[in-house]
KOLTOR-70859 format. One record per residue (C-alpha): residue in one letter; x, y, z; residue number from 1. Coordinates in nm, 3 decimals, decimal comma, padded with zeros to 5 digits. Last residue first. Layout:
(a; (X; Y; Z); NUM)
...
# end
This chain:
(r; (06,048; 09,118; 16,964); 101)
(w; (05,854; 09,107; 16,639); 100)
(r; (05,510; 09,266; 16,631); 99)
(k; (05,271; 09,150; 16,363); 98)
(q; (05,123; 09,462; 16,213); 97)
(r; (04,771; 09,579; 16,276); 96)
(a; (04,619; 09,803; 16,008); 95)
(s; (04,424; 09,510; 15,867); 94)
(p; (04,382; 09,539; 15,491); 93)
(k; (04,037; 09,613; 15,347); 92)
(v; (03,900; 09,387; 15,069); 91)
(i; (04,144; 09,101; 15,130); 90)
(n; (04,048; 08,796; 14,925); 89)
(g; (03,983; 08,499; 15,152); 88)
(q; (03,714; 08,340; 14,934); 87)
(s; (03,430; 08,452; 15,164); 86)
(d; (03,544; 08,813; 15,137); 85)
(m; (03,801; 08,982; 15,354); 84)
(v; (03,788; 09,276; 15,595); 83)
(g; (04,057; 09,429; 15,814); 82)
(v; (04,028; 09,546; 16,174); 81)
(t; (04,255; 09,838; 16,267); 80)
(t; (03,953; 10,067; 16,309); 79)
(g; (03,845; 10,391; 16,140); 78)
(t; (03,587; 10,217; 15,922); 77)
(t; (03,536; 09,866; 16,061); 76)
(k; (03,156; 09,891; 16,079); 75)
(e; (03,106; 10,006; 15,718); 74)
(l; (03,350; 09,757; 15,567); 73)
(a; (03,195; 09,481; 15,779); 72)
(e; (02,843; 09,563; 15,657); 71)
(e; (02,966; 09,553; 15,296); 70)
(v; (03,139; 09,218; 15,354); 69)
(t; (02,821; 09,090; 15,520); 68)
(a; (02,611; 09,186; 15,216); 67)
(q; (02,867; 09,018; 14,990); 66)
(n; (02,844; 08,681; 15,166); 65)
(a; (03,015; 08,486; 15,448); 64)
(g; (03,206; 08,802; 15,538); 63)
(a; (03,554; 08,746; 15,676); 62)
(i; (03,634; 08,989; 15,958); 61)
(y; (04,007; 09,023; 15,981); 60)
(v; (04,284; 09,064; 16,236); 59)
(p; (04,656; 09,136; 16,189); 58)
(k; (04,848; 09,023; 16,499); 57)
(k; (04,811; 09,189; 16,839); 56)
(h; (04,486; 09,013; 16,928); 55)
(g; (04,315; 09,176; 17,225); 54)
(q; (03,990; 09,255; 17,048); 53)
(l; (03,905; 09,007; 16,773); 52)
(q; (03,590; 08,875; 16,940); 51)
(r; (03,456; 09,231; 16,973); 50)
(i; (03,486; 09,282; 16,594); 49)
(g; (03,303; 08,955; 16,541); 48)
(d; (03,015; 09,060; 16,764); 47)
(s; (02,983; 09,385; 16,565); 46)
(v; (02,973; 09,183; 16,242); 45)
(n; (02,676; 08,968; 16,344); 44)
(g; (02,397; 09,123; 16,137); 43)
(e; (02,497; 08,951; 15,812); 42)
(t; (02,715; 08,647; 15,866); 41)
(e; (03,058; 08,643; 16,025); 40)
(v; (03,391; 08,463; 15,999); 39)
(e; (03,645; 08,584; 16,256); 38)
(i; (04,002; 08,570; 16,129); 37)
(a; (04,325; 08,596; 16,330); 36)
(v; (04,658; 08,626; 16,145); 35)
(s; (05,033; 08,552; 16,157); 34)
(d; (05,087; 08,256; 16,388); 33)
(t; (04,749; 08,119; 16,282); 32)
(v; (04,401; 08,168; 16,428); 31)
(i; (04,069; 08,085; 16,262); 30)
(d; (03,726; 08,107; 16,430); 29)
(v; (03,813; 08,340; 16,718); 28)
(g; (03,685; 08,221; 17,052); 27)
(k; (03,416; 07,976; 17,160); 26)
(d; (03,373; 07,651; 16,968); 25)
(s; (03,374; 07,630; 16,589); 24)
(h; (03,753; 07,625; 16,565); 23)
(y; (03,855; 07,604; 16,200); 22)
(d; (04,181; 07,423; 16,147); 21)
(t; (04,501; 07,528; 15,970); 20)
(g; (04,663; 07,523; 15,627); 19)
(l; (04,570; 07,882; 15,546); 18)
(r; (04,354; 07,784; 15,245); 17)
(r; (04,205; 07,498; 15,446); 16)
(a; (04,111; 07,740; 15,726); 15)
(l; (03,958; 07,982; 15,474); 14)
(r; (03,738; 07,714; 15,316); 13)
(n; (03,633; 07,572; 15,656); 12)
(a; (03,529; 07,916; 15,782); 11)
(t; (03,338; 07,998; 15,461); 10)
(t; (03,146; 07,668; 15,464); 9)
(k; (03,067; 07,698; 15,836); 8)
(h; (02,942; 08,056; 15,805); 7)
(s; (02,738; 07,978; 15,490); 6)
(r; (02,578; 07,677; 15,663); 5)
(s; (02,473; 07,887; 15,959); 4)
(e; (02,588; 07,796; 16,309); 3)
(g; (02,312; 07,719; 16,548); 2)
(m; (02,110; 07,959; 16,763); 1)
# end
């Protein structure tokens, strides 16, 4: 199954906003020194949450549309995974803090 237009548009928008690149191949979509973001479309949120496992930095599911944001809020309840909308506005903060050593 190919990448949806809304997924690609959202991922590129957020990557530009963070001054980084969107990685459409395997792995987390957007990774910077301070955050990891997995862009998802409706019905794929659980996969995105799994993709973010293992990251110590703050992690977010970015919903490509409002229905996906609502699904992500429901599925991330009680987790450290944060949620943002397609514009990069944080709807639920990530409970993970960047660890300094």
